[in-house]
Structure formats: structure tokens, C-alpha cells
PyMOL Python script that loads the backbone (N, CA, C, O; Angstrom):
from pymol import cmd

cmd.read_pdbstr("""\
ATOM      1  N   SER A   1     -12.223  -4.881  -2.044  1.00  0.00           N
ATOM      2  CA  SER A   1     -11.865  -3.916  -1.024  1.00  0.00           C
ATOM      3  C   SER A   1     -11.889  -2.525  -1.625  1.00  0.00           C
ATOM      4  O   SER A   1     -11.560  -2.333  -2.796  1.00  0.00           O
ATOM      5  N   PHE A   2     -12.284  -1.552  -0.808  1.00  0.00           N
ATOM      6  CA  PHE A   2     -12.373  -0.178  -1.287  1.00  0.00           C
ATOM      7  C   PHE A   2     -11.006   0.383  -1.630  1.00  0.00           C
ATOM      8  O   PHE A   2     -10.865   1.127  -2.601  1.00  0.00           O
ATOM      9  N   ALA A   3      -9.999   0.035  -0.844  1.00  0.00           N
ATOM     10  CA  ALA A   3      -8.650   0.542  -1.099  1.00  0.00           C
ATOM     11  C   ALA A   3      -8.156   0.073  -2.457  1.00  0.00           C
ATOM     12  O   ALA A   3      -7.528   0.831  -3.196  1.00  0.00           O
ATOM     13  N   LYS A   4      -8.443  -1.178  -2.779  1.00  0.00           N
ATOM     14  CA  LYS A   4      -8.016  -1.729  -4.065  1.00  0.00           C
ATOM     15  C   LYS A   4      -8.729  -1.021  -5.211  1.00  0.00           C
ATOM     16  O   LYS A   4      -8.105  -0.667  -6.212  1.00  0.00           O
ATOM     17  N   GLU A   5     -10.034  -0.817  -5.064  1.00  0.00           N
ATOM     18  CA  GLU A   5     -10.807  -0.145  -6.114  1.00  0.00           C
ATOM     19  C   GLU A   5     -10.351   1.298  -6.304  1.00  0.00           C
ATOM     20  O   GLU A   5     -10.214   1.768  -7.433  1.00  0.00           O
ATOM     21  N   ASP A   6     -10.117   2.000  -5.190  1.00  0.00           N
ATOM     22  CA  ASP A   6      -9.663   3.391  -5.279  1.00  0.00           C
ATOM     23  C   ASP A   6      -8.311   3.485  -5.968  1.00  0.00           C
ATOM     24  O   ASP A   6      -8.104   4.346  -6.823  1.00  0.00           O
ATOM     25  N   ALA A   7      -7.394   2.606  -5.600  1.00  0.00           N
ATOM     26  CA  ALA A   7      -6.063   2.624  -6.212  1.00  0.00           C
ATOM     27  C   ALA A   7      -6.159   2.319  -7.703  1.00  0.00           C
ATOM     28  O   ALA A   7      -5.441   2.912  -8.508  1.00  0.00           O
ATOM     29  N   TYR A   8      -7.042   1.401  -8.069  1.00  0.00           N
ATOM     30  CA  TYR A   8      -7.214   1.044  -9.482  1.00  0.00           C
ATOM     31  C   TYR A   8      -7.772   2.238 -10.256  1.00  0.00           C
ATOM     32  O   TYR A   8      -7.280   2.569 -11.335  1.00  0.00           O
ATOM     33  N   LYS A   9      -8.802   2.882  -9.700  1.00  0.00           N
ATOM     34  CA  LYS A   9      -9.422   4.032 -10.367  1.00  0.00           C
ATOM     35  C   LYS A   9      -8.439   5.181 -10.523  1.00  0.00           C
ATOM     36  O   LYS A   9      -8.475   5.896 -11.524  1.00  0.00           O
ATOM     37  N   ASN A  10      -7.554   5.365  -9.536  1.00  0.00           N
ATOM     38  CA  ASN A  10      -6.581   6.456  -9.579  1.00  0.00           C
ATOM     39  C   ASN A  10      -5.341   6.100 -10.398  1.00  0.00           C
ATOM     40  O   ASN A  10      -4.481   6.951 -10.626  1.00  0.00           O
ATOM     41  N   GLY A  11      -5.248   4.854 -10.837  1.00  0.00           N
ATOM     42  CA  GLY A  11      -4.113   4.444 -11.642  1.00  0.00           C
ATOM     43  C   GLY A  11      -2.840   4.231 -10.843  1.00  0.00           C
ATOM     44  O   GLY A  11      -1.752   4.165 -11.415  1.00  0.00           O
ATOM     45  N   ASN A  12      -2.964   4.123  -9.536  1.00  0.00           N
ATOM     46  CA  ASN A  12      -1.791   3.928  -8.683  1.00  0.00           C
ATOM     47  C   ASN A  12      -1.499   2.432  -8.589  1.00  0.00           C
ATOM     48  O   ASN A  12      -2.063   1.726  -7.754  1.00  0.00           O
ATOM     49  N   ARG A  13      -0.626   1.975  -9.442  1.00  0.00           N
ATOM     50  CA  ARG A  13      -0.330   0.541  -9.564  1.00  0.00           C
ATOM     51  C   ARG A  13       0.295  -0.037  -8.290  1.00  0.00           C
ATOM     52  O   ARG A  13      -0.006  -1.169  -7.910  1.00  0.00           O
ATOM     53  N   VAL A  14       1.163   0.734  -7.632  1.00  0.00           N
ATOM     54  CA  VAL A  14       1.835   0.253  -6.426  1.00  0.00           C
ATOM     55  C   VAL A  14       0.812   0.035  -5.314  1.00  0.00           C
ATOM     56  O   VAL A  14       0.796  -1.021  -4.681  1.00  0.00           O
ATOM     57  N   LEU A  15      -0.044   1.033  -5.076  1.00  0.00           N
ATOM     58  CA  LEU A  15      -1.062   0.900  -4.040  1.00  0.00           C
ATOM     59  C   LEU A  15      -2.061  -0.209  -4.393  1.00  0.00           C
ATOM     60  O   LEU A  15      -2.525  -0.940  -3.517  1.00  0.00           O
ATOM     61  N   TYR A  16      -2.385  -0.324  -5.686  1.00  0.00           N
ATOM     62  CA  TYR A  16      -3.302  -1.373  -6.128  1.00  0.00           C
ATOM     63  C   TYR A  16      -2.729  -2.751  -5.806  1.00  0.00           C
ATOM     64  O   TYR A  16      -3.434  -3.608  -5.272  1.00  0.00           O
ATOM     65  N   ASN A  17      -1.467  -2.964  -6.126  1.00  0.00           N
ATOM     66  CA  ASN A  17      -0.823  -4.254  -5.854  1.00  0.00           C
ATOM     67  C   ASN A  17      -0.749  -4.533  -4.350  1.00  0.00           C
ATOM     68  O   ASN A  17      -0.965  -5.663  -3.911  1.00  0.00           O
ATOM     69  N   GLN A  18      -0.444  -3.501  -3.568  1.00  0.00           N
ATOM     70  CA  GLN A  18      -0.385  -3.677  -2.111  1.00  0.00           C
ATOM     71  C   GLN A  18      -1.764  -4.045  -1.557  1.00  0.00           C
ATOM     72  O   GLN A  18      -1.885  -4.949  -0.731  1.00  0.00           O
ATOM     73  N   ALA A  19      -2.787  -3.347  -2.009  1.00  0.00           N
ATOM     74  CA  ALA A  19      -4.146  -3.612  -1.539  1.00  0.00           C
ATOM     75  C   ALA A  19      -4.592  -5.010  -1.968  1.00  0.00           C
ATOM     76  O   ALA A  19      -5.210  -5.734  -1.187  1.00  0.00           O
ATOM     77  N   ARG A  20      -4.278  -5.387  -3.207  1.00  0.00           N
ATOM     78  CA  ARG A  20      -4.630  -6.724  -3.704  1.00  0.00           C
ATOM     79  C   ARG A  20      -3.939  -7.809  -2.881  1.00  0.00           C
ATOM     80  O   ARG A  20      -4.562  -8.803  -2.509  1.00  0.00           O
ATOM     81  N   ASN A  21      -2.662  -7.617  -2.600  1.00  0.00           N
ATOM     82  CA  ASN A  21      -1.915  -8.607  -1.823  1.00  0.00           C
ATOM     83  C   ASN A  21      -2.449  -8.714  -0.400  1.00  0.00           C
ATOM     84  O   ASN A  21      -2.558  -9.815   0.140  1.00  0.00           O
ATOM     85  N   THR A  22      -2.779  -7.586   0.208  1.00  0.00           N
ATOM     86  CA  THR A  22      -3.338  -7.593   1.557  1.00  0.00           C
ATOM     87  C   THR A  22      -4.675  -8.315   1.577  1.00  0.00           C
ATOM     88  O   THR A  22      -4.935  -9.128   2.464  1.00  0.00           O
ATOM     89  N   LEU A  23      -5.514  -8.022   0.612  1.00  0.00           N
ATOM     90  CA  LEU A  23      -6.827  -8.669   0.521  1.00  0.00           C
ATOM     91  C   LEU A  23      -6.675 -10.175   0.340  1.00  0.00           C
ATOM     92  O   LEU A  23      -7.357 -10.951   1.011  1.00  0.00           O
ATOM     93  N   ASN A  24      -5.790 -10.592  -0.557  1.00  0.00           N
ATOM     94  CA  ASN A  24      -5.572 -12.020  -0.784  1.00  0.00           C
ATOM     95  C   ASN A  24      -5.063 -12.715   0.476  1.00  0.00           C
ATOM     96  O   ASN A  24      -5.461 -13.841   0.772  1.00  0.00           O
ATOM     97  N   LYS A  25      -4.180 -12.041   1.220  1.00  0.00           N
ATOM     98  CA  LYS A  25      -3.657 -12.613   2.463  1.00  0.00           C
ATOM     99  C   LYS A  25      -4.779 -12.770   3.484  1.00  0.00           C
ATOM    100  O   LYS A  25      -4.872 -13.805   4.143  1.00  0.00           O
ATOM    101  N   GLU A  26      -5.633 -11.754   3.622  1.00  0.00           N
ATOM    102  CA  GLU A  26      -6.746 -11.818   4.577  1.00  0.00           C
ATOM    103  C   GLU A  26      -7.727 -12.932   4.192  1.00  0.00           C
ATOM    104  O   GLU A  26      -8.263 -13.610   5.068  1.00  0.00           O
ATOM    105  N   ILE A  27      -7.962 -13.123   2.906  1.00  0.00           N
ATOM    106  CA  ILE A  27      -8.849 -14.188   2.444  1.00  0.00           C
ATOM    107  C   ILE A  27      -8.259 -15.549   2.796  1.00  0.00           C
ATOM    108  O   ILE A  27      -8.981 -16.433   3.259  1.00  0.00           O
ATOM    109  N   ARG A  28      -6.946 -15.731   2.581  1.00  0.00           N
ATOM    110  CA  ARG A  28      -6.296 -17.004   2.926  1.00  0.00           C
ATOM    111  C   ARG A  28      -6.408 -17.293   4.420  1.00  0.00           C
ATOM    112  O   ARG A  28      -6.691 -18.424   4.816  1.00  0.00           O
ATOM    113  N   VAL A  29      -6.185 -16.272   5.249  1.00  0.00           N
ATOM    114  CA  VAL A  29      -6.268 -16.435   6.701  1.00  0.00           C
ATOM    115  C   VAL A  29      -7.695 -16.808   7.100  1.00  0.00           C
ATOM    116  O   VAL A  29      -7.888 -17.693   7.933  1.00  0.00           O
ATOM    117  N   ALA A  30      -8.691 -16.150   6.521  1.00  0.00           N
ATOM    118  CA  ALA A  30     -10.086 -16.435   6.845  1.00  0.00           C
ATOM    119  C   ALA A  30     -10.460 -17.858   6.433  1.00  0.00           C
ATOM    120  O   ALA A  30     -11.165 -18.550   7.168  1.00  0.00           O
ATOM    121  N   LYS A  31      -9.996 -18.296   5.269  1.00  0.00           N
ATOM    122  CA  LYS A  31     -10.282 -19.652   4.804  1.00  0.00           C
ATOM    123  C   LYS A  31      -9.653 -20.689   5.723  1.00  0.00           C
ATOM    124  O   LYS A  31     -10.280 -21.699   6.041  1.00  0.00           O
ATOM    125  N   LYS A  32      -8.412 -20.444   6.153  1.00  0.00           N
ATOM    126  CA  LYS A  32      -7.742 -21.378   7.063  1.00  0.00           C
ATOM    127  C   LYS A  32      -8.474 -21.440   8.396  1.00  0.00           C
ATOM    128  O   LYS A  32      -8.634 -22.516   8.971  1.00  0.00           O
ATOM    129  N   SER A  33      -8.915 -20.290   8.886  1.00  0.00           N
ATOM    130  CA  SER A  33      -9.644 -20.239  10.148  1.00  0.00           C
ATOM    131  C   SER A  33     -10.954 -21.007  10.045  1.00  0.00           C
ATOM    132  O   SER A  33     -11.314 -21.753  10.957  1.00  0.00           O
ATOM    133  N   TYR A  34     -11.659 -20.830   8.952  1.00  0.00           N
ATOM    134  CA  TYR A  34     -12.934 -21.522   8.723  1.00  0.00           C
ATOM    135  C   TYR A  34     -12.700 -23.029   8.636  1.00  0.00           C
ATOM    136  O   TYR A  34     -13.444 -23.811   9.229  1.00  0.00           O
ATOM    137  N   ALA A  35     -11.674 -23.432   7.904  1.00  0.00           N
ATOM    138  CA  ALA A  35     -11.366 -24.857   7.756  1.00  0.00           C
ATOM    139  C   ALA A  35     -11.011 -25.468   9.106  1.00  0.00           C
ATOM    140  O   ALA A  35     -11.423 -26.588   9.406  1.00  0.00           O
ATOM    141  N   LYS A  36     -10.250 -24.744   9.921  1.00  0.00           N
ATOM    142  CA  LYS A  36      -9.876 -25.230  11.251  1.00  0.00           C
ATOM    143  C   LYS A  36     -11.119 -25.392  12.130  1.00  0.00           C
ATOM    144  O   LYS A  36     -11.246 -26.371  12.864  1.00  0.00           O
ATOM    145  N   LYS A  37     -12.024 -24.431  12.047  1.00  0.00           N
ATOM    146  CA  LYS A  37     -13.261 -24.488  12.819  1.00  0.00           C
ATOM    147  C   LYS A  37     -14.075 -25.728  12.431  1.00  0.00           C
ATOM    148  O   LYS A  37     -14.564 -26.450  13.299  1.00  0.00           O
ATOM    149  N   LEU A  38     -14.216 -25.970  11.128  1.00  0.00           N
ATOM    150  CA  LEU A  38     -14.956 -27.148  10.669  1.00  0.00           C
ATOM    151  C   LEU A  38     -14.256 -28.434  11.092  1.00  0.00           C
ATOM    152  O   LEU A  38     -14.903 -29.393  11.511  1.00  0.00           O
ATOM    153  N   GLU A  39     -12.938 -28.447  10.980  1.00  0.00           N
ATOM    154  CA  GLU A  39     -12.163 -29.633  11.368  1.00  0.00           C
ATOM    155  C   GLU A  39     -12.370 -29.946  12.849  1.00  0.00           C
ATOM    156  O   GLU A  39     -12.556 -31.106  13.219  1.00  0.00           O
ATOM    157  N   ASP A  40     -12.339 -28.920  13.691  1.00  0.00           N
ATOM    158  CA  ASP A  40     -12.556 -29.106  15.126  1.00  0.00           C
ATOM    159  C   ASP A  40     -13.958 -29.663  15.401  1.00  0.00           C
ATOM    160  O   ASP A  40     -14.131 -30.535  16.252  1.00  0.00           O
ATOM    161  N   GLN A  41     -14.945 -29.155  14.676  1.00  0.00           N
ATOM    162  CA  GLN A  41     -16.309 -29.623  14.882  1.00  0.00           C
ATOM    163  C   GLN A  41     -16.480 -31.060  14.395  1.00  0.00           C
ATOM    164  O   GLN A  41     -17.177 -31.851  15.031  1.00  0.00           O
ATOM    165  N   PHE A  42     -15.850 -31.402  13.271  1.00  0.00           N
ATOM    166  CA  PHE A  42     -15.911 -32.778  12.779  1.00  0.00           C
ATOM    167  C   PHE A  42     -15.252 -33.728  13.770  1.00  0.00           C
ATOM    168  O   PHE A  42     -15.766 -34.815  14.034  1.00  0.00           O
ATOM    169  N   SER A  43     -14.113 -33.314  14.315  1.00  0.00           N
ATOM    170  CA  SER A  43     -13.385 -34.201  15.227  1.00  0.00           C
ATOM    171  C   SER A  43     -14.121 -34.380  16.549  1.00  0.00           C
ATOM    172  O   SER A  43     -13.896 -35.364  17.253  1.00  0.00           O
ATOM    173  N   SER A  44     -14.996 -33.440  16.895  1.00  0.00           N
ATOM    174  CA  SER A  44     -15.771 -33.583  18.125  1.00  0.00           C
ATOM    175  C   SER A  44     -17.090 -34.300  17.872  1.00  0.00           C
ATOM    176  O   SER A  44     -17.914 -34.429  18.778  1.00  0.00           O
ATOM    177  N   ASN A  45     -17.292 -34.771  16.635  1.00  0.00           N
ATOM    178  CA  ASN A  45     -18.519 -35.472  16.238  1.00  0.00           C
ATOM    179  C   ASN A  45     -19.771 -34.660  16.547  1.00  0.00           C
ATOM    180  O   ASN A  45     -20.790 -35.209  16.967  1.00  0.00           O
ATOM    181  N   ASP A  46     -19.687 -33.362  16.338  1.00  0.00           N
ATOM    182  CA  ASP A  46     -20.820 -32.466  16.579  1.00  0.00           C
ATOM    183  C   ASP A  46     -21.439 -32.089  15.233  1.00  0.00           C
ATOM    184  O   ASP A  46     -21.178 -31.010  14.701  1.00  0.00           O
ATOM    185  N   SER A  47     -22.254 -32.980  14.693  1.00  0.00           N
ATOM    186  CA  SER A  47     -22.800 -32.785  13.353  1.00  0.00           C
ATOM    187  C   SER A  47     -23.725 -31.577  13.272  1.00  0.00           C
ATOM    188  O   SER A  47     -23.802 -30.932  12.225  1.00  0.00           O
ATOM    189  N   VAL A  48     -24.422 -31.261  14.348  1.00  0.00           N
ATOM    190  CA  VAL A  48     -25.316 -30.103  14.333  1.00  0.00           C
ATOM    191  C   VAL A  48     -24.509 -28.817  14.120  1.00  0.00           C
ATOM    192  O   VAL A  48     -24.885 -27.977  13.302  1.00  0.00           O
ATOM    193  N   SER A  49     -23.409 -28.665  14.850  1.00  0.00           N
ATOM    194  CA  SER A  49     -22.569 -27.472  14.701  1.00  0.00           C
ATOM    195  C   SER A  49     -21.943 -27.402  13.315  1.00  0.00           C
ATOM    196  O   SER A  49     -21.842 -26.328  12.724  1.00  0.00           O
ATOM    197  N   VAL A  50     -21.525 -28.554  12.803  1.00  0.00           N
ATOM    198  CA  VAL A  50     -20.934 -28.583  11.463  1.00  0.00           C
ATOM    199  C   VAL A  50     -21.962 -28.122  10.443  1.00  0.00           C
ATOM    200  O   VAL A  50     -21.660 -27.295   9.582  1.00  0.00           O
ATOM    201  N   TRP A  51     -23.159 -28.646  10.535  1.00  0.00           N
ATOM    202  CA  TRP A  51     -24.209 -28.278   9.580  1.00  0.00           C
ATOM    203  C   TRP A  51     -24.515 -26.781   9.670  1.00  0.00           C
ATOM    204  O   TRP A  51     -24.660 -26.115   8.645  1.00  0.00           O
ATOM    205  N   LYS A  52     -24.612 -26.257  10.884  1.00  0.00           N
ATOM    206  CA  LYS A  52     -24.876 -24.826  11.057  1.00  0.00           C
ATOM    207  C   LYS A  52     -23.746 -23.984  10.473  1.00  0.00           C
ATOM    208  O   LYS A  52     -23.993 -22.953   9.847  1.00  0.00           O
ATOM    209  N   ALA A  53     -22.506 -24.424  10.678  1.00  0.00           N
ATOM    210  CA  ALA A  53     -21.362 -23.671  10.163  1.00  0.00           C
ATOM    211  C   ALA A  53     -21.344 -23.678   8.642  1.00  0.00           C
ATOM    212  O   ALA A  53     -21.061 -22.655   8.018  1.00  0.00           O
ATOM    213  N   ILE A  54     -21.643 -24.819   8.045  1.00  0.00           N
ATOM    214  CA  ILE A  54     -21.607 -24.925   6.589  1.00  0.00           C
ATOM    215  C   ILE A  54     -22.727 -24.114   5.953  1.00  0.00           C
ATOM    216  O   ILE A  54     -22.510 -23.418   4.962  1.00  0.00           O
ATOM    217  N   THR A  55     -23.911 -24.204   6.517  1.00  0.00           N
ATOM    218  CA  THR A  55     -25.068 -23.535   5.920  1.00  0.00           C
ATOM    219  C   THR A  55     -25.298 -22.134   6.448  1.00  0.00           C
ATOM    220  O   THR A  55     -26.142 -21.404   5.929  1.00  0.00           O
ATOM    221  N   ASN A  56     -24.541 -21.743   7.496  1.00  0.00           N
ATOM    222  CA  ASN A  56     -24.731 -20.454   8.160  1.00  0.00           C
ATOM    223  C   ASN A  56     -26.163 -20.331   8.674  1.00  0.00           C
ATOM    224  O   ASN A  56     -26.759 -19.254   8.654  1.00  0.00           O
ATOM    225  N   TYR A  57     -26.698 -21.457   9.133  1.00  0.00           N
ATOM    226  CA  TYR A  57     -28.081 -21.528   9.621  1.00  0.00           C
ATOM    227  C   TYR A  57     -28.217 -20.811  10.947  1.00  0.00           C
ATOM    228  O   TYR A  57     -27.383 -20.953  11.841  1.00  0.00           O
ATOM    229  N   LYS A  58     -29.275 -20.044  11.055  1.00  0.00           N
ATOM    230  CA  LYS A  58     -29.590 -19.381  12.304  1.00  0.00           C
ATOM    231  C   LYS A  58     -31.019 -19.733  12.669  1.00  0.00           C
ATOM    232  O   LYS A  58     -31.890 -19.779  11.800  1.00  0.00           O
ATOM    233  N   THR A  59     -31.264 -19.979  13.936  1.00  0.00           N
ATOM    234  CA  THR A  59     -32.602 -20.299  14.386  1.00  0.00           C
ATOM    235  C   THR A  59     -33.504 -19.085  14.163  1.00  0.00           C
ATOM    236  O   THR A  59     -33.170 -17.979  14.586  1.00  0.00           O
ATOM    237  N   PRO A  60     -34.642 -19.288  13.503  1.00  0.00           N
ATOM    238  CA  PRO A  60     -35.529 -18.142  13.274  1.00  0.00           C
ATOM    239  C   PRO A  60     -36.051 -17.596  14.599  1.00  0.00           C
ATOM    240  O   PRO A  60     -36.378 -18.343  15.520  1.00  0.00           O
ATOM    241  N   SER A  61     -36.116 -16.285  14.661  1.00  0.00           N
ATOM    242  CA  SER A  61     -36.643 -15.682  15.889  1.00  0.00           C
ATOM    243  C   SER A  61     -38.171 -15.740  15.838  1.00  0.00           C
ATOM    244  O   SER A  61     -38.767 -15.649  14.765  1.00  0.00           O
ATOM    245  N   PRO A  62     -38.782 -15.889  16.979  1.00  0.00           N
ATOM    246  CA  PRO A  62     -40.254 -15.966  17.001  1.00  0.00           C
ATOM    247  C   PRO A  62     -40.857 -14.633  16.553  1.00  0.00           C
ATOM    248  O   PRO A  62     -40.336 -13.561  16.861  1.00  0.00           O
ATOM    249  N   SER A  63     -41.943 -14.727  15.832  1.00  0.00           N
ATOM    250  CA  SER A  63     -42.573 -13.485  15.354  1.00  0.00           C
ATOM    251  C   SER A  63     -43.260 -12.783  16.513  1.00  0.00           C
ATOM    252  O   SER A  63     -43.690 -13.411  17.480  1.00  0.00           O
ATOM    253  N   THR A  64     -43.350 -11.495  16.393  1.00  0.00           N
ATOM    254  CA  THR A  64     -43.944 -10.692  17.469  1.00  0.00           C
ATOM    255  C   THR A  64     -45.264 -10.087  16.998  1.00  0.00           C
ATOM    256  O   THR A  64     -45.465  -8.874  17.058  1.00  0.00           O
ATOM    257  N   LYS A  65     -46.140 -10.940  16.536  1.00  0.00           N
ATOM    258  CA  LYS A  65     -47.439 -10.450  16.035  1.00  0.00           C
ATOM    259  C   LYS A  65     -48.387 -10.197  17.161  1.00  0.00           C
ATOM    260  O   LYS A  65     -49.523  -9.783  16.930  1.00  0.00           O
TER     261      LYS A  65
END
""", "prot")
cmd.dss("prot")
cmd.show_as("cartoon", "prot")
cmd.util.cbc("prot")
cmd.orient("prot")
């Protein structure tokens, strides 16, 4: 995060710790959300959606030649 890097460069330990903690919290929330999404897809037996979510697969757009 930019806030964390800026605080580190400026030597502001308090702001650095706050930014680090905020970033870590956001990462935990994102991981839980992702895990819940995968769990929901597994429980619905939707293997195509699970595979797309895991691989971040997107259907290629047709070329416009």
C-alpha cells in the first residue's frame, strides 16, 4: 500500500504500523470473501464457475480483424 510505503520512507512508525494493520485486515477480509465464494460454488456443484474463479479465466474476445 502507498500509505504504508510513505510512512516507512518518512520514518513515521505509528502511521506505518496503522497502515500495515489496515492492509493486513483488508487482505484477511478479501481472503475470507474469496473462500466463501469458492465454497458456495463447490456446494452448488458448479465446477465451471469454480474453475473460472480459481484460474481467473476469461473468455477471449473475438478478434476484430
